N, C-alpha and C positions, 0 to 999 in steps of 0.2 A: 503494501501499498504506499501511496505517496502522499505527502500532504503538505497541501499549498495554503502558505499564511499570506493572505491577502485576496480581496477581492475587486481589486481595479484590473485593469484592462492587461498587465503582466501575469496575477493569478489566473485570471478567466482564459486566457490564452495558454498558458502553461498547463493547466488541466486539461483543456482539449487536446491539445498536442500530444500529451503522456498518454490520455486513451488511444487516442489514433494512432501512436507510433507502436502499444504493444497490447495486443487483446486480452492479455492476462491482468494488465494494471487496473487499479483502483485507487480512484483519490477522492480524498475529502478535502474542500476548500475552506478555510476558515476565516469567518469575516468578524472583527471584533464587535461592530455594531451591525448595522444592517447593510447589505450587499451594496447597496445606494453611497454609503458613508466612505468615500474615496476621493483625491484628485482627480481621478478619469471622468468622473460625472459632472466636476466642475470646469473639465477642459472646453474653453471656447473655440478658439480662433480655428483650431482643424490639425490636420495632420500632412508630413510634407510626405510628397511622394513626386518620383517622376513613373508613371505610368507608361508605359509602351503604348502605342496608339491615342494616347489621350492626353498625352503631354506638349505643354507649350513649344512654338515653333523654337528649333534649336537648344531645346534644353534636355540634357542627359544626366543619367546617374552619378558620372565623372565632376560635371558641374557641381551637383547637390552636395558630392561629397569634397569637394574644395569649396565651397562656403561653409559646411559643417567646420573643417580643419580653420579655416580663416577665423569663423566667429570664436572656436575655441582658444585663439590668441597662440597657436602653435603646439599648445598641447596636448592635441588629442593624437589617439592610437590612430595610426594610419590604417590598421586592417580592420580595426573594430567599424573604423567610419566605413570604410569599403563594402562590410558585408551589410550594416544598416542601409545604405542608400542603394548598392546592388538589388537585393532582396527587399525594396521596398513595395515596389510594382506586383510582386508575386504575392505578398501579403496581404495588400490592396483586393488583387484580384479574389482573393480567398475570403477577404471579408465582402465584398460586392456578392457572390457565391452565397453566403449565410443569407444577403437580404436587407445588408446595411444600406442604408436609403443617402446615400450621397446626394450632395446638391447638384443639377445640371442647369445646362443652359439654354438659351431657346431652341439651340438646335438640338437638345438632347445630348449633349457631349460634358461630362463631368467639368463642374464649374471647378476654375481655380482663381487663386487667390493668393497676395502677395503678401508677406511679411518682413518684417527687418532682416537685413543681410543676406536676404535671399537676391542671388541674381536673375531669377525668373519667375512667374507665377507659377505653383506646384503646390499652393495648401489646398488641399480637399476639406469639405467641411459637410455638416450637416443641419438643417434648415437653421441654416447663416451662421449661428454661433453657439450651437448645441450638441456639438462634435464628439465629444466625449460621451453624454449619457446617448447620443444613438449608437455608439457603436457598443457602449457596455448593454445596453438593453438586447442590443443581438446576439449579443456572446452570452449573455444569461440566459437568452430562451435556449442558445444551442446547449449549454451546460445542463440547463432543466431537459431535455429530449434527452440526454446520454445517462443510463440505468447506471452508469459505472462511476459517476460523479456523484457526488453529497456536497451539499454547501448545508454550513454548520455558521449560523450566525451567532451572535453575542458570544462567541467564543475567543477569548482572548488569550493570546501566548503569552505565558509568563515565563517558561523556558524552555530553552533547546534539553533534551535528552541526552547524555553520552556514555558510551562505554567502550574503553579501552581509544579512546578518541574520535570514536566515529559518531555520528549525530543516530539514534534509535529511536526518535520519535519527540513530540512535545509534551510539556506538561501545561494544561489548559486552566484558564477560571472561567468556568459558568455558572452561573446563579449562584456567588458566592463561595462555590465550590470549587477543588482543583481536582482536576481528572487529567488520565494520562490517556494519549495515544498514540500508538506504538506505529511505527512508520520505517519503512526502509530508506527512505528518502523524504527529505523535508525542502521545499521550495521556498524561500524568504521573498516574497514580492508586496511587501509593506507599505509601500510608499514613502514620502518623507520626513521631516520634522521643523516644517514652519512654526510650529506652535512654540519653538524657542524664540519666538521674536514677538515684538509689540503688533507689528504690522503683519500680517502674513494673508495670503490669497487660500492658504490651505484650511481643510478643514480642521476642528479641535482635534481630531482624532489622529492627526499629523503627529504624533511624539517621537520619532526616532526609534520606534521598536524594533526594526529589523537591523538595525546597526546595532544597538545594544544587545540583544540577543544571540550576535554574530559575536561580538567582542565577547561576551562572555565564555563563548565557547572558545574561545582561542582563534577566532577566523583573523586574515589579514584584514586591515582596514587602509582604504585607498584617499587619497586626493580630499580629504574632508574640509581642507581650508576653502574649498572652492563651494560657495552658497551663492544662487543667483539671486539678485532682487528683482523683481518686475517692477518697471518704473510707472505703469499706469494702474496703480489700484485707488479705485473710489475713496473717498475721502471721508467715509461714514463708518458706524460701527461694524465688523465682519471686513471689512475692506475686500468689496466685491474686485474682481478683475475687470477691467476694460480692457479688453482684448488687442493684442500690436495687432490684429486684422484693421482694426479702425485706423491705425494709424496706416497702415497699407494702403487705405483706400482715400488718403490724403489728409487726414487729419493732422495737426500740430502742435506742439506745448510753448504754453507762452508764461510769461512771470506775472505779477499782479497787476501791473504798466498795462499789459496786454503785449509784449515783446516778445517776439522767438528768440532764443538764447542758446542752441543747441548748434546753428552752423558754425560756432565758434569751438565747438568741441569734437567736431567731425563732420567729414564732406558729406557725409550722408544724413546727417540733422536726425531726424525722428526715426529713420530707418537703418542708422548704426545699431552694431550689436548692443543686447540689452546692460551688459555691464558698461560699455561707455554711456548711455542714456541713462540709466539710473547713478551712475557716478557724476555725471554734470548735473543732473535734477539734486542730487544730495549736497553737492557742492556746493549749490546756488542757495538753499536753502540754509545752508551753515554759512553762508558770507552774507545771505540778507536779512536773516532773523527772521525770515517767513517760515510758516508752516506747511504752506502745500503750495502746488504749481498750479497749471490750468489746462486742460486738455480740451482742442476747441476742434470741433468737428463741424462747425455752421458754414463752414465753406464748402465741407464734403454735402452737405445738404443744397447748398443754394446753387451748386454745380450742377448735381442731380437731379434734382426737384424734390418736391414734398414730399414725403411719405417714406423717399429712398432709405432712409437710416432705419426706419420701422423693418423694410421689409428685406432688410440686409442683415440687420441684426435685431431680429424680435426680440430675443432675451435679455439682450443689452435694453433696448427700447422699453421693454415692461420694466425691467431693474430699476432705470433711471426714473422713469416715472414715479415707481413708488417713493422715490427719496423726492418728488416734486420737483423734478428737473426736468428741463425740456431741453433735450442736445440739441434739435434743429435751430434752438435760438438761442441758447447761452452755453456757456465753457461749462466744464465737468471739473471738479476740484479733484486734485489726484494728489499720491504721494508714491513713494518706494514700497514695495512689499515684498517681504519675505516668498520666494516663492517655489524652487527648485534647486536640491541638493545634489552636486554634480560629484560629490564624491560617495563614497559607500562602502559596501562589504567587497572588497576586492573578488573579481569574478574572471573567469577567461570566458571567450566568445560562446562557450555553450552552457555558462551558468556555474560552471566548479566553482568551489570557492576551497581557501587553502584546510577544511575541514572535510575528511571522507564522508559523506553522504548529505552533505549541506550545499545546496545551491541558492544560486540569487540573482535576480532579474528584475528588470524596470528603475524609480529612481532608488531603492535602499540599494543597489547593487552599482558599482565603476567598474567598467570594461575598459574605462578611456574616450568612449565614442564622444563624450563631451568636450574634454580638455578642461579648460579653467573657465568656458563659458558656453553654455547650450545656446546653439542655434533653436530659433523659434521654431513650435510646429514640430519640435524631434523627440518630443517625449512621449508621446502617444506612439510615434513609430518604434521609439526604442523597447518598450515594454511588448508592443507587436511583435518584433523581431528576435528580441534576445528573450521573452516569454514562450515563443513558440522554441526556440531552440533549447531552453532550459528544462522545457518538459519531455522532449524528443530525449535529451540525454539523459534526465533521470530515468524514464521509464526504460532507457538500453541499459543505464548501468545497474540499476536494483528494484525494477519493477516486477517483482514476482513474489515477495512477501505477501504474506496475510496481517489485516488489522484486527488490533483488539485496543479495548477501552475498560478501564477501572478507574469510579469514581473514590475521591478522599476527602479528606474535610479537615485540611490543614488552617484553623481559625487561632489568630492572637488578635486581642481587642487595642484599640487606640490609635493615635494619628502619627505619632514619631516624629513632630515638629516641634520643637522648643518654641516659648515666647519671642525670644532673643538672642541671637548668635551672642557669646562670649568675645567676638575680638570685636572692640571697638564698637562703633555706631552701624554694623552691615545690619540692615533688617531681616529678620523671622524670613526662612525660606518660602515663598509662595511661587505661583507659577508668575504673577504679574511682577514680581520682584525680577526672577530670572530672566523675564521676556525685556524689561527695561534694562538689565545691567549688560543682555545681550545685543540688545539693538544700538546699547551707547558704544560699546566697545567690541563686538563683533558683527558688524553690521556692513554698510556698504564702505565706507570708511573707517580704517583702524590703523591702530600705532602700536608698538613693542609696549609702553604703557601701559595701554589700556586691555590689550590682551592679558598683560600679566596680571593686572588687578583682579579681571574678569576670572581668571584662572584659580586664584588667589580665594575668591568667593565661593566660586564653585564648590572647592574643595571641601571648604569648611560646611555648606551646605550638604554636600553627600556625606557628612558624618551623620548627620542628623535621620537621612531618607534610607540610604541604602538596607543599613540593618533591620528596620522597621519592615521594610517591603518585601525584605526574605524572611521575617519573623525571627530576627536575630539581635536580641537586644532590645533598647528600645520601648516603646509602648504601642507601635505600631501593628497593622494586621495585613497579615501575607495573602488575604484575600480580598482586599480594597484595592480595585481594579486603578481608580484614580491614583494612588499612592505609588503603584508600580508602575504607570505612566509618568509621574514625574521621576520616576528613578531613572528611567529611561531617559526620558531631557535631560537630565543631570549626568548623564553616562554620554551622550550625545554632546551635549556643551563641553565638557572635559575634553573628549576627543576632539572635537573642532577646535579650540582653543588651540590643544597641543601642535596639532597641526601647521596652525596660522602662526602660531610663535617661532614654529620650524622655518617655517618659508620666510625670508626675510627678504626678498623681492615682491615689487607688485607686478602681477600676471593676472590678467582676465578679471573674474571676478571677487580678486584676492586684493585689497588694494591698501597698499600701506602707506601713510601718510607720511612716515619717516625713512622711505625707502626709495631707490630709483626703480623705475620701471622698466621691465625686461623687456629686449628687441626679441619681436616673437620672430620664431620662424615659420609663417605660416604654408609655405609651401611643401615644407619636408613634415609636419605633422609630427615632430618625434614629440614624444611623451616623457616627460621626465617628472610627473608629480610624486610626490610623497607617499610610502607606503607605509604603514603602520600595523606593528604587530600591538596585541592589547597595550595601552598604556594603562599600567595602574595607577 
């Protein structure tokens, strides 16, 4: 039996790929909440792919690869990028065969959009701006129709089980009780850790679970310093994303005086790579003392006619109107928000990690495909391509065992969080305190002093939470999911900060204000990211 931890695109595709690759395999997909609680369901702009017979004139998979390497600031793994882009068309065809309703143009051909740092229109979308949900719904129908796949909701993966260094299953938390799920292989597809930051486009469930689980199992981790911030999240509670596709259609960023300011940062201005745009916005906010900038789509509406924005972006149109905003006539307040972790569990191109029996795919994994900065709309594609490969590899390597489960009842009462840390004036741990700390010192702009201060604070907080979450010491409950998620966040924060302190140069999404920017070799696509064994 294969256990898949996560129910986004990478997890669902991995499950389908596993049973399709091996007729003897059974799969259990573990969703920590409902199957809709994932970044996949929130993905708006689309999925990047050069589909043979449907590509823009002159566009090729090689051009897509070149754009991916360039956006990654020369830090991407060239072979991983080649696999991603060369197999994208085949994977899109499979989604079409499953019934994915990608948008079509007036001639019935696949409608293609353009986003930042792409040299051609190659972004496919569903219902304008509901691409992730559209793909996930189709995948879930396919999963439900497969008798060898079981989906378990509200099943939180608390710990990976090991025997002589090999993964043998997952310890789960369900309904306040511990359960054991034995497995021949475990595929981590848990998504990211946007909850580390005060502003994030991620759901609250993005608590770094996969990285933390793998780290505790002894797996190598890679490139954790590279955390991408999306430059245009709406400046309202929850920070809903305003898709990059809006800028691809011609929207621009302005300051409070109504002036465009991105041309000074990059020749492509609003269509520069995300790290460049987020950095320019953050620097402007720091220097000006203002709290937001403005996304202006009124020119798009004027050029394309009344109702165009609602037709092209129906979900965004409805969302902005819920907040009392009319983006045809007024600018939208936006801020950079934590969006995507390029680093993660070190994995090869078939999802193998350094721990036998453990695989990883999607955002929680790091193949090096994104380098130091992810190209827009390559995230769904990453989950699609490498989820399929991880499922096939797990089925071929270990897909012959039988599943079993046993219930347990590990219960310890209490919260395990002190009222006040004993070191100076540091506040007691809370998610809000952690988010403020990480946003201030490990966000878009960083320095050695800030990173070191944050690392010291996280280390003190961990003393109060890790023992409680495991039922060792303190007064915490080993069956409190919120506390276990807090522990995963602290583990992820510690590892991210350690990696960021090690990289003393500025490159891609890791920008040190106290360092000289690295000169990227975009053409070679050399990958020289940091690889960490567990930093204790």
